[in-house]
C-alpha positions as CSV (number, residue, x, y, z in Angstrom):
1,M,0.7,-10.2,-13.7
2,K,-0.3,-8.0,-15.7
3,L,2.1,-4.2,-17.2
4,T,0.1,-1.2,-18.4
5,F,1.5,1.6,-20.1
6,P,3.1,3.7,-19.7
7,H,5.4,2.0,-17.6
8,K,5.2,2.9,-13.6
9,V,8.4,0.0,-11.7
10,D,6.9,0.6,-8.7
11,T,6.0,-2.8,-7.0
12,L,9.1,-6.5,-6.6
13,G,5.6,-8.1,-8.9
14,K,6.5,-5.4,-11.4
15,V,10.1,-5.3,-11.4
16,K,10.3,-9.0,-11.5
17,A,7.4,-9.0,-14.5
18,L,9.5,-6.8,-16.8
19,G,12.6,-9.1,-16.6
20,G,14.2,-6.7,-13.9
21,S,17.0,-6.7,-10.7
22,I,17.4,-5.3,-7.4
23,S,21.0,-5.2,-6.0
24,M,22.2,-3.4,-2.3
25,I,25.2,-1.2,-2.4
26,C,26.5,-0.2,1.2
27,S,28.3,3.1,1.0
28,T,30.9,2.3,4.0
29,C,32.3,-1.9,2.6
30,N,31.2,-1.7,-1.4
31,K,29.8,-4.5,0.0
32,Q,27.0,-5.3,-3.1
33,T,24.4,-8.0,-3.8
34,M,21.5,-9.4,-5.9
35,L,19.0,-9.2,-3.8
36,D,16.3,-12.9,-4.8
37,M,13.9,-11.4,-6.3
38,E,12.0,-15.0,-5.7
39,M,12.9,-14.9,-2.4
40,M,11.5,-11.4,-1.9
41,I,8.0,-11.5,-3.2
42,G,7.9,-14.9,-1.4
43,M,8.7,-13.3,1.6
44,L,7.1,-9.3,1.0
45,G,4.4,-10.2,-1.9
46,A,4.2,-9.1,-5.2
47,D,2.5,-6.3,-4.5
48,H,4.9,-4.6,-1.7
49,G,6.7,-1.9,-2.8
50,C,10.4,-1.5,-4.7
51,L,11.8,1.7,-3.9
52,D,14.1,2.8,-1.6
53,A,11.9,3.3,1.8
54,D,9.5,0.3,1.0
55,L,12.6,-1.9,1.4
56,R,15.0,-0.2,4.2
57,P,14.1,-1.8,6.9
58,Y,14.6,-5.2,5.8
59,F,17.9,-4.7,4.6
60,F,21.4,-4.7,6.7
61,C,24.9,-4.4,6.0
62,T,25.8,-7.8,7.2
63,H,30.3,-7.1,6.5
64,C,29.2,-3.6,8.6
65,R,27.2,-4.9,11.4
66,E,29.9,-7.7,11.9
67,A,32.3,-4.3,12.3
68,G,30.2,-3.3,14.3
69,R,30.2,0.3,12.1
70,D,26.3,1.9,10.9
71,E,25.2,-0.6,8.9
72,K,22.1,0.7,6.9
73,N,24.6,3.5,4.9
74,F,23.7,1.4,2.1
75,S,21.2,1.3,-1.8
76,F,19.2,0.1,-3.6
77,I,20.0,-0.2,-7.1
78,Q,17.1,-1.2,-9.7
79,L,18.1,-3.0,-12.8
80,A,16.8,-2.8,-16.0
81,N,16.6,-6.0,-18.7
82,A,19.9,-5.4,-21.1
83,K,18.9,-9.1,-23.3
84,P,17.6,-8.0,-26.6
85,Q,14.2,-9.2,-27.8
86,G,13.5,-10.9,-31.1
87,S,16.0,-12.0,-33.8
88,G,18.7,-9.5,-32.3
89,T,18.6,-7.6,-35.6
90,L,18.4,-3.7,-36.2
């Protein structure tokens, strides 16, 4: 995937290309889950949006669903690649 500047990280493919990841956290039970980028891209495609409105229809909190609570009270968090590049010296 070709990345141009300035970066506009708006698809699953761009998140993966930049080494990032996405997690989901439930506001009701505080369950946090790292999403499998490979599986999401395989199911939805690399050009699928990575914003809340793009992903929300495909997810729910399993703990809250089993307990009969609101299963859609969650947020997505995009995490940047924090690994140092190059030699690691300044």
